[in-house]
N, C-alpha and C positions, 0 to 999 in steps of 0.2 A: 074825413078830416080829423086828425088827432090833436089832442091838447098836450103840448110838451112844455115842461118846466126846465129852464136852464139856469145854472148858477155860474158866475165868473168870479174867480178869486182876485185878490189885490194885485198879484203879479200879471194877471191877464188884462187889467185895466190901468196899468201903472202910469201911462202917459197918453197924450192925445193920439199918437200913432197907433198904439195898441187898442185904444177905445174904438178907433175907426175900423181896425181889423176885426174886433169883436162884433161891431155893428154889421159888417158884411157877412159874418158867419150866421148871425141871427136872421138877417134878411134872407139868406139862402134857405134857412129852415122855414121861414114864413112863405117863401115863394113856392114851396112844394105843396102848399095848401093847408099847412098846420096853423093852429092857434098857438101863440107863444107867450109865455110868461117868463120873465128874466129876473133873477135876483143877483145883485152885485155887492161886492165888498168895497171897502174904501180903497182908493188908489195907492198902490205900492206900500210905503211905510207911513202913510198918513196917520193911522191910529197911534203908532208909537210917537210920532211927532206931536200929536195933540196931548198925549199923556205927559210928555216932557214939558210942554208949554204950561200945562196945568200946574205942575210942581214948581215951575219957575215963579208963579204968582201966588202960590199958597203951599205951605208945608204939608197940610193935610186937607186936600180939596174935598169939598162936600161930595158925597157919593151921588147925590141926585144931580148936582150941576155937572159932575164929571160925565155922567151918562148922557146928559143933553149935549155936552160938548162932543163926545165921541160919536154920537149919532150923526153929526154933520158930515163926517167923512163919507158915509154911504150916500147921503143926500147929494153930495157933489158928483160922485161917479154916476149915480142913476140919472141925474138931470143931463149930464154931458152925453151919456149914452143915448138918451132919448133924442137929444139934438142931432147926434150923428145919424141916427136912423131916419129922422125926418129929412135930413139933407140927402138921403138916398131915395127919398120918395115914399117912405113907409109911414103910416100912421103910428105914432108911439106916444105914450104918456108915462111920466115918472110918478111914483107914489112912495110916500114915506111908509114905514112899517105901520104906523097908526092908520094912515089912509087905506092901507091894504087890509086892515082888520086884524092885525096881529096883537092879540090881547095877552098880557102876561101878569105874573104876580109882581110884587113890589121889591123883589130882591135885586137892588141895583148892582150892576156889573156882572150878575150871574142869574138873571131872571129866567124863569121857565114859562114856556108858552102854555096858556090855559085853554085857549080856543082861537080859532081863526074864523072871523066873519067876513067871508070873501065876496059879498054882494057887489062891492065896488069893482073888484077885479073882474068878476063875471060880466058886469055891465059894460066895462071898457072892451072886453073881448068881443061882446056882441056888436059893438060899433066897428069892429075890424081892427082895433088897435093892438099893437104889441105893448104889453104892460111891463114896465121896468120898476121893480120893487127894491127899495133900499133894504139890504139884509142886516142881520145882527141887532135888530132893534124891534121894540114893540111899545105898547102903551098900557098903563094900568087902568083900573076902574076909575081912579081919581084923575085920569088924563095926564099922568106923569110919564115922561119918556123913560124907557129902560133899555139896557143893552143885555145881550144874551150870553156874553162871555166867549171864551175861545171856541171856535167852530160855529159861532152863532149864525153866520150866513148859510152854512150847510144845513143847519137845523131849520132856518126859515124856509129854505128851498123845499125840503122834504115835507115840512108841515103844510106849505101851500099846495104842493103836489097832491098830498092826501086830501086836503079840503076840496080841491077842484076836481078830484078824480082823474088826474093826469095819467097818460099812458106810461110815461117814464119821466124820471128826474135825472137830468144830465148835469153833472158837476164838472166844470172845466177849470183846470189849474195849470201848473207848469210842469207836471209829470205825465207820463204816458199811461198811467193807470196804477193799479196795486201790484207791487213787485213781490217776488219771493223773499227779498231782503232789501235793505236800504242800498240802492245802486251806487251811492256815494262811498259805501264801505266795501261792497262786493261787486267787482266789475262783471262777474258772471250772472248777476241777478237778472231774472226774467220777469217781464210783465205778465200777469195772469189774464187769460181771456174771460174767466168768470170765477166767482167765489160766492159761497153761501152767506146768508146773513149772520149765522152763528160764528163762522170763522172770521168774518170781517169785524164783528163786534169784539171778539177776543183780540184781534190784531189792533183795532183802534184803542181798546182799553189798556193794552199792554205795550204801547209805544209807537205804533205806526201813526204818523201824523197826517196821512193823506185824507182822512175823514174822521169827523168827531163821533164818538160813541152815541151821542144823543140822536144824531141824524140816522145812524144805522138802526137804532131801536125803533124810531118812528117808521122807517121804511119797512121793517119786519112786521110791525104792528098793523100797518095799513096795506101791506103787500104791494108796496111801490117799488118797482125795479129801479135801481140806481146805477147810472153809468158814470164811472170816473175816467176822464180822458184829458188830453192836453189841448189847450186852446192855441198852441203854437205849431201843431202838426195835424195830420189827418190819421193818426194812429187810431185803431178801433177802440182802445181803452179796455177797461175791466167792467163787466156787468155783475152787479151784486144783486142776487135774487134768491128766492126761496125754493126754486126747483131742484130736483135731484140730478146731479151730473150723471151722464151715461158712462163716463170713464171710470175705470177701476182705480180706486185710491189705495195705493199701497205705501204711501209715505206722507210726511207732513207737507202742508201747503206752503208755509212761509215761516220766516224767523223775524221776531220783533224784539226790540230792546228799548230800554228807558233808563236814562241817567239821573232822573229826578227821584232818587230813592235814598231814604235814610232809615237807620235801624235804631230803635230804642229798647233797652232791656231793663226791666225792674228785677233786681237781684235779691234773692232771699225773701220771697213773698210767702206769707203764711197761707197754707193751702186750706182755705175754708170758703164756704159759699158766700157770694156777694162781692168778693174782691174784684174779679174781672168786670163785673157789672158796674162797679163804682168807677173804675178807670175808663172803660169805654163809653159809658153814658156821659161822663164829663167831657171826653174828647168830642163826642157827637154834638153836645151842647155848644162847644166852642167852634163848631163847623169844620172840624178836622177829620178827614177821611182816613181810615186805617185799611191797609191791604193785608199782607201776610201776617198771621198770628200763630205763634208757637209757644206752648207751655210745656216745660220739661216735666218728666215724671217726678212725683213728689217723693222726697227722701226725708223721713222723720218730720213730716208735716210742713216742709219748706220746699218751695219750687222757684223757678225763674220764669218770667213772662216776657217774651220778646215779640215785637210787632214792628211793621214798617209804615212809614208815612212819606208824603212828598218831602223832599229836601227843604223846600220853601216853608214847610209847616213845622220843621223840627224844633225850632226855638219855642214856638207857642205850645207845641205838644209837651215839651219838657216842663214848661211853666205850669201846665195843667197837671201833669202826672207826678211831679216831684212832691208837692204838698200831700197828695194822696199816699204816695209811697212812705213819706215820713209818718203820716198818721196811722198807718197799719203796721209800722215797725219793720218795713223792708230795709235791707242793708244799704242799698244804693241804687241810683239810676245812672246808666251809662248809655252813650250813643255813638253812632258811627255814621258820618255823612258822606263817606267816600265809597258808596256802593252803587250798583246798577242791577237792572233786571234783564235777563235773557230768556226768551220764550220760544218754544216750538209749538206750532199751531196747525191743526188739521183734523178733519173728520175721520181720516184714515186711522187715527189712533184709537177710536172707539172700539172697545172689546177686542183689541188686538195687542198681544203681549210684545215686549221687546223694545218699545220706543224709549222708555225711561232709561233702560240699561244702555242703549246705544248713545243716548245723549250724555249720560254721566261718564261713559267710557271715553267718548270723544273729548270731553272737557278735561278728564283726568290725564289723558295722554299728553296734553299741552300744559299740564301743571296748573290748571285753573281750578281753584278751590271753591266749593259750593258751601255757602253759609246757611241758606234757608231754601226750602223747596215748597212750592204750592202748585196745585193741579186743579183742572176741571176735566170734564169728559173729553174735551178736544184740545187741551192745552197742558203743557208742563213748563213751569217757570222756576228758574234758579236765581237766587240773589248771590251776586259775586262782587268782587272788587271792581270799582268803576274803571280802573286802569286796564282790566282784562276784557271789558265788554266788547270792544271793537274786534279783538282777536277771536273772541267767542262766537261772534256773529259769523265770521268767515269760516271758522272751524265747523260749526254746525251746518252751515250751508253746504259745505263739501261732504260732511258725514251723511247727510240725508239726500245727497245727489240732486239738489234743487236746480243746479245749472243745466240739468238734462231735461229737455222738453218731454212732457208726459204724452 
């Protein structure tokens, strides 16, 4: 008898009909002799609707109260799913994140899981129940409800799977798995049968929205295989794991993109110790994450410092950096919010020459200008005009022959 953790996203439980369909899928898993723990997201667009409602009654809603409000969406879907399972003749119980032992820090709307005390869940499994847990939420030491931010239900699922020692964590959504590129942009994109944790983490971090990076990190840390599949079909999905593939990798695995990119350049920076530290420590203190950083070669003791942030953080970043730039005598601060990231990802690039040249050549042939470049061992990312991103995805998918099955 295996212990299986399943997670169903908002599109999978968007209405009563789909909740019943999910209940039948869970029941089939239970009927084969497995213990089953299920994590659910809020129904459809419930979270967005609750946020809109909050801002209708308050210009600046309390972050604490907003988290309490948003947590109710998952409570609704978890209780309805438990009811649907009971109507099929299966023992089921719904638990809030707090009842399931999800303990977090107090960073409202973006809380981090500190630990999982899963005794209640284990107890219910021993009774033969299917346990339905409200995702996206937890509780602090002070007994305040928190939410985990984007991808929170994925993170809940993998954290519970790790705590319980589950055989696999199955994440069901409205796509058939992880693709070689966004299938909405590239008709020839293929679902991958498998992908390693490292590749998936790069994909998730650089634009692929099928799975949150925090969930991948937890899966890799605790060696939990993660299956991403559709709740609307019987497709096998994509298995994310740490094993070494037997196939020969001679090209990239997939293409990722992200349109939430802005560039900020501090022009005419005195080239002396401590300047970069002053800028980036202040950004960190303001909770602003920085991605690509480029500093030009110094000419007569003067340089330019360029970095990227999320487009949504640009105004705050400029507010942090401009006073520092003025205080150090920099000439000016300039920004560009009309940018995007395009990345090629694959372990096949490790210690193998030619991938960067092939990427740059493919983009050049289509007149796509590269503004910044950043790399890891298994990723090459280019910052380009946001107007060229969709074309770049298709160009690179063809250039690396990703439409051809391996």
